[in-house]
C-alpha positions, 0 to 999 in steps of 0.5 A, a space after each residue: 384517577 383511572 385506577 380509582 374509576 376502575 375500582 369504583 366500577 368493579 365495586 358497582 359490578 360486585 354489588 349488582 352480582 350480590 343483588 342477583 344472588 340475593 334475589 335468585 336464592 334468598 326468597 326461595 330458601 326452605 327456611 323461615 323469614 328470620 334466617 332469610 333476613 340473616 342471609 340478606 344481611 350477610 350479602 350486604 356485609 359481603 359487598 363491603 368486605 370483599 373490596 375492603 380485603 383488597 384495599 387493606 394491603 395498601 395500609 401499614 401492616 397491622 394484625 387487625 387489617 390482616 384479620 379483615 383481609 382473611 375474612 374478606 378473602 374467604 368471603 370472596 371465595 365463598 361468594 364466587 362459588 355462590 355466584 357460579 352455582 346460582 348461574 348454573 341453577 338458573 340454567 337448570 331451572 330454565 330447562 325444567 321450565 321448558 320440560 314443564 311447558 311440554 309435559 305439565 306436571 312431570 316436574 314439581 317446580 316448586 320443590 325444585 326451586 327450594 331444593 336447588 336454592 338450598 343446594 346452591 348454598 350447601 355446595 358453595 359452603 362445602 366447596 369453600 371449606 374443601 378449597 380452603 384446606 387444599 390451599 392452606 396445606 403445603 404444596 405437594 411435590 410434582 415430579 416431571 421428566 422433560 425429554 430433550 433431544 440431543 441432550 448431552 449425556 453429562 446433563 442427563 438427570 439434571 434436576 431443577 426445582 421450581 416454585 412460583 406464585 407464592 403470593 406472600 401477603 395478608 394470608 400467607 406469612 413466614 410459617 407458610 414460606 418456611 414449610 415450602 423452603 424446607 420441602 424444596 431443600 429436601 429435594 437436593 436440587 441442582 438448580 432452584 427456579 423461582 418464577 415470580 409473583 412471590 409477594 403481594 405487598 411492599 418490602 416494608 410490610 413483608 420483608 420479615 415473611 420472605 426471609 425464609 427464602 434466604 435458606 433455599 439451597 441448591 448445587 448451582 444456586 437459586 434464580 428468580 425472575 419478577 412477576 407482575 405482582 412484584 411490579 404492583 408491590 415495588 419491583 426495584 425494592 423487591 429485587 434488591 431484597 431478593 438479592 440481599 437474601 442470596 437469590 440471583 435475580 435475572 433481569 433479561 440476562 443469563 448465566 452459564 453453568 457447568 454440570 459434569 463438565 457440560 455447560 448449559 445456560 440459565 436465562 431469565 426475563 422480567 415479567 411479560 407486562 413489566 414494560 408498562 411499569 418500567 420501560 427499562 424492564 421490558 421483557 426480552 427473551 432474545 436480549 437475555 441471550 446477548 453475548 451467550 456462547 453459541 456452542 451451548 445448546 441447552 438453554 433454560 428460560 425462566 419467564 413468569 408468564 407462559 405468553 413469553 413462549 413465542 419469543 422464547 421459541 424464536 430465540 432458540 430456548 430448550 425449556 421455559 419454566 413459567 407460572 402465573 396461571 395458578 392452573 385456574 386455582 378454582 372453578 370456573 377460572 381455569 376456563 378463563 385463563 385460557 383466554 389470556 395465556 397459551 398454556 394453563 398448567 403442566 408440560 407442553 411443547 411449542 415447536 422445539 421449545 418445551 414449556 412447563 407451567 406451574 400451578 403455583 406454590 401458594 395462591 392469590 386472593 381467596 385461600 381456595 383451590 379446587 381442581 388445581 392443586 398447588 405444587 413444588 415441581 421437580 423437573 429432570 432433564 432426560 435424553 429423548 429415547 426416540 433420538 
C-alpha cells in the first residue's frame, strides 16, 4: 500500500512538472500553432510513458514491453533536461526582467523569450542525443594506481579490475554485457571485483542476459557483492544464479588469497540497505573479518555503497571499492548524489582507508550519460614512494 501511494505521488509530481514546462516553454516557441499543439501532445504522452517505462519490468519479459521501456526511458532523459533547462531559463529571464526594470529598452525581452524557449528545446534534444551515445558505447578502461603504505613488495603491482552498476534490464542485454566481459578479460587481472547493481529484474526475466558474466576470468577469481537493485529484484535468487555462473558472492565474509607468497584479504559486504529487505543480510564490514588472520595487513573490501566507508575505516580495511553513485550519470544529478553519499567518483581517502568509487559500467534508467562517463576500472596496488 505504501509503495502504491508513493508511486501515485510521484506520478502527480511528474504531471505537475510537465505542466510547468508546457506553460513556460510551449506558448513562447517561435513556431506556428500546429507545432505548438504537437508539443503539448508530446508532453501529455510523456506523462504516461515515463511511469509506464518504470512499470513494465514487473511484467513477464516480452519484446513489446522492452520497446515501451526504451521509448519511455529515452523520454525520461529528454524531459529531465527539458526541466533543468526550463528552470535555468526562468532564472535568466528573471535577471533580464530586473535589468529591464533598471535600464528600460536595454534588452529586447520578447526576443529573449522566444530565443531562449527554442534554446531550451534544442539543448535538451542535443544533450539527450550526446548522452545516449555516451551511455550505449562500451565503457572505457580507467587505470588507477593506489599508493599503499607498508605494502609488501610481493603485492606491488597487484591488479584489480572493477565493474559495477551494469543494470541489466529493459535496455541493457547480453550483447552489452558480452562487450564488457571481453574488455575485462583482455586486462588479465589478478582479481575481478563486481560491486553490485548488476540487474534490474528477476532471474526468470534476465538470466539469459547475465550469462556472459560466467566468462569473467582472473588469476584469483571474480568476486561479487550485492547492490540495492539486487534486493529490488530478488536477491536470494540472484545470489544463487551468480554463484552458478562461477562468481564468488561475498555476504559479510572474506577470503584469504596469496600473491607471490604474500597473503592478503578480499572481503565483501551486502548492500548498505540490505537489512531493510532481509535482516540476516544486514551489512557489517567488521563481521566480514570475523576469524581473519590478524597478521595480514592488506585488506580489500567490496561494498556497493560508499557509505560503508566509515565502518570500513573503523574495521581496519586498506582499500574499499564501491559504486552506486554512477558519478551522477548526467547533470544535475551529480550535485544531488553528494547529499546521500560521502564520495561521488574516483579515489579518495578517509583516515587510513582508500576508497575508490566507480561511476558504473552501465547506466540506470535513461540511456544517458553526460559529464560522468561509464568505466571499467583497472586498479593497481603500488608501494607509497613517501614511506
